[in-house]
C-alpha positions in Angstrom: -159.9 -181.8 -173.5 -163.6 -182.2 -172.6 -166.5 -179.1 -173.0 -166.5 -178.8 -169.6 -162.6 -178.5 -168.2 -162.8 -174.6 -168.2 -166.4 -174.6 -166.1 -169.7 -173.6 -167.2 -170.5 -169.6 -168.1 -170.9 -167.2 -165.0 -172.6 -163.6 -165.4 -171.4 -161.8 -168.5 -170.7 -165.0 -170.3 -174.1 -166.0 -169.8 -175.1 -161.9 -171.5 -172.9 -163.0 -174.4 -174.5 -165.8 -175.2 -177.7 -165.0 -175.5 -176.8 -162.0 -177.4 -175.7 -164.2 -180.1 -178.0 -166.4 -179.8 -180.4 -163.4 -181.0 -178.3 -162.4 -183.4 -178.2 -166.0 -184.7 -182.1 -167.1 -184.7 -183.5 -164.4 -184.1 -185.6 -162.5 -180.9 -189.1 -164.2 -182.3 -187.5 -167.9 -183.2 -185.9 -168.2 -179.2 -189.8 -167.3 -177.7 -190.8 -170.1 -179.6 -188.2 -172.1 -178.8 -188.5 -170.8 -175.5 -192.7 -171.6 -175.0 -192.2 -174.6 -176.1 -189.5 -176.3 -173.9 -192.3 -174.6 -170.8 -194.8 -177.0 -172.7 -192.6 -180.2 -173.4 -191.7 -179.4 -169.2 -195.5 -178.2 -168.5 -196.8 -182.3 -170.3 -193.3 -183.7 -168.2 -194.5 -183.4 -165.0 -198.5 -183.4 -165.4 -197.0 -187.0 -166.4 -195.2 -188.1 -163.6 -197.4 -187.1 -161.3 -201.0 -188.4 -163.3 -197.4 -191.6 -162.7 -196.9 -190.9 -159.0 -201.3 -191.0 -158.5 -201.8 -193.9 -160.2 -199.0 -195.7 -158.2 -200.1 -194.6 -154.6 -203.5 -196.0 -155.6 -204.1 -199.0 -153.7 -204.9 -202.3 -156.2 -206.9 -203.8 -156.6 -207.1 -206.6 -153.4 -208.0 -210.3 -154.4 -209.4 -213.0 -151.9 -210.2 -216.3 -151.8 -207.3 -216.8 -154.0 -206.5 -220.2 -155.6 -203.4 -221.1 -157.3 -204.5 -223.3 -159.7 -201.9 -226.3 -161.5 -202.8 -227.1 -164.5 -200.4 -229.5 -165.9 -200.4 -233.0 -166.2 -200.1 -234.7 -162.7 -197.0 -235.9 -162.3 -197.9 -239.8 -161.0 -194.4 -241.1 -160.0 -194.1 -238.1 -157.3 -195.0 -239.6 -153.4 -197.1 -237.5 -151.2 -195.5 -236.2 -148.5 -198.8 -236.6 -146.8 -199.7 -239.9 -148.0 -199.3 -243.0 -145.5 -196.2 -244.8 -147.4 -195.8 -247.9 -146.0 
């Protein structure tokens, strides 16, 4: 049976879980974990915002570009624009 088969903890169940967590880890350890989690979330948001701002900036525009084919020319091909009579 899956762990979520009975649903998520609600109300008094959450309070009981918090009390057990405080007894196991101690208050200062939980405060440190909360502080670390908050810092990680803040850094994640800053990075996603910076990625969004980078993607919203217009890319460098290219003007008067020419495609150059550096491969050896194949002389066996027929030029469709040449007068091949």
